[in-house]
N, C-alpha and C positions, 0 to 999 in steps of 0.2 A: 350806868346806863344797862337798860335790857335793852334787846330788840325782837319783835313778834314777828314772823313771817309769815305761818299757816293760816292760808285762807280760811280754813274751818273757824277761826277766831273773829275774825270779820264780818258785819253786818253793813250796806252799802244802803243809797240812797240820795235822793236830790230833792232839796226843797227851792223852792221860791216863796221867798219871804219880801212882802210889802210893808212899805213904813208911811208914815204919814207925810216926809218931806226926804229930797233926794240930800239932805245935809244930813239928816238920819240915818239914809242908806251907803252914803260913804261913810261914817262915825263907823258905823258896824264892820265893814269891809277892814277901814281902820287897822278895828281892835283886832278883828279875828281872822287877818289875814297870814298868822303865825299859829292858827291853832293846829296843832299836831293829828288829829282825827277827822279835820276839816281841810284836806288838802287843799280843796278847789272854792274861796270865796271872792267872787265877782260881780260886777255891775248885771243886772237886770236886763230884761229888754225895754223896761220903764226906767226913768230917771231915780225914781224912789223904791224902786226893783232891785234885791241881790239874788244872785244865784249862787246856790251852795250846792255842793260832793261831798254828802259824809262817809267816813268810812268809820264805823263806832266798832268798839271792843263789846263781842258779845256778853262778856262776864263784866262791865260797867255796869250797865244797866241804871244810866240814870237818869232815864225815864222812859215813856213806853215809843219804842220802836217801831211800832206796824204802823200800817196805812189807815186801820180803823179807829185806834186811839191814841193815836201819835200826840205827846206831849205836847210839843209846841204847837201844833197843828189845834189844839183844844186849848193853849194858853201861852198867843202869841205875843203876851203882854213881858211874859220870862226873859226876851229879848228885847224887849219894847217894840215891839213887832203893831202892824196893822192887821194884817192874815198874812196867815202860813200854810202854802200847800206843800205837799209832800208826794212823794214817790219812792215805794220802796223795790230795790230789785238787787238781790244778794250777787248779781250775777258781774253789776259794774265795774266791781271789783278787778275783771281777771283784763280789764282794759289796761289797768297797771301791771304789767310783767315783774314777778315775783316781789311785789308790795311790799316793803316793811314800814312797821313803828316803832319809831326811838321810843321808848319810855325813861320816866325816871333820871331826865339828864339836865334841868334846870333848879336853880333856887327860888325861881317865882316861875308864878304859871305865866302863861305870857300873854292872855287877853287880858289880866288884872284882875277875875272875877275871886271873888272869897268865896270857894267851893263849901268849907266851914258852913257858913251860914244857909245851904242848901236845905231842903229836908230830903231829899232825897241821899244825901250825903253817908257815906258807910251803912247803906241798907240799899245794896251791898256798892253802888258806887264809894269810889275812894279817891275822887275829886281827878283832876285834870292828867293824865297819862304822864305828860310831860314832865312835872314836878317830883322832887325827890322823894317826897313822903308818901306818892303814890303807893 
């Protein structure tokens, strides 16, 4: 297992994700609640909404994490959503004093995703940071 703790290694932001139904939102929360780069995945203000706080590794680059061209905002279907809004603010990581991200600690990807099928995999994304093969 590796631990990454330098603040300049991370970028952070907030997503509000809208699904078609309350059950889809709940299922998303259940699946991603153990995600190592999404430390807060919880119900939003509406029944079919999810609030997500993301701390992404800059080097992972599994998509565009900018506000202007964010991959999930442009492609909500990637996560089964109806609509995604995003606000990037790298200073938000400051709320977590001495934030540490554990990587390479699991034999499986916690959310069950198949990273190898993603077209960004190894370009330069290497998959889930929790997974030993990361």
